N, C-alpha and C positions, 0 to 999 in steps of 0.2 A: 803521776800518778790517779788508778784506779780504783775504786768500791767495785767489788764484782755480788753481783746478786745471782741465784740461782732460783725458775721456775719449773713445776713439773710440767714434761710434754705428757700429750696421752701415749700409754701403750702399744695401745692396736686402733686406727681408724678403720671403725664398723663402718661399709659401704653396702649398699642392697645391691647395688650394680655399678657400672665401669661408669658411671656418668654421675654418680653418689662421688665418685672418687674426688673430683673440683672442690666439692664444694665441703669437702671432709678436710682437705687440704690446706683449703681457706682458714679453716678454725684456729689455724695457726699465726696468720694474719692478725687476727682479734686478740690473743693475747697478745703477739707484738706492738699491737698500735695499744693496748692498755696501759699495757708499761713504758712508753715511749712520752706515756701523757704524762708519765709521771715523770719525765726527766731520764729514764732509761734508756742507753743505747744496745740495741740486740748486738751483743757478740757472736755467740756461736751455739752451738746445739752440739750436745753432747752426751754418751753413754757411759753412767757405771752398774757393776753389775756387783750382788752381794750376794754372798754363801752366807744358810745357815743349816748349821748343824740338825739331823734331822732321830728325834726320837732321842730317850735320857740314857741312852750309852751309849750313844753314837755310831751306830754301826750300819746304818744307812749312808747311802751317798747325801751328802748336803745338799738342800735344796736351792738353785741357781737362780735369778731374778735376775732382767735387765730392766733397768729404766732410762725413758730419756727426759734431758734438763736443758733448757732454755739458757742460758749465761747473757745476761747484762750488764751492762757496766757504765757507772759513773763518775765524770771528771771530776776530783774532788780539787775543791777550788783555796 
């Protein structure tokens, strides 16, 4: 059996040019390595979407936001 932990991942990887793409993506390895040092194993990257009603009368469309999260797991001993 495992215990699972989620960590927010960057929503948008901002880059100045194509060359910066690699370094932006490598930022994920920093998060994964930090959690790994604490004994957590990277398991997956998932997306979750939330909807919040807009306005006090909720007549406008709800605001939808998408989040990325990194999922880690640790075996229970």
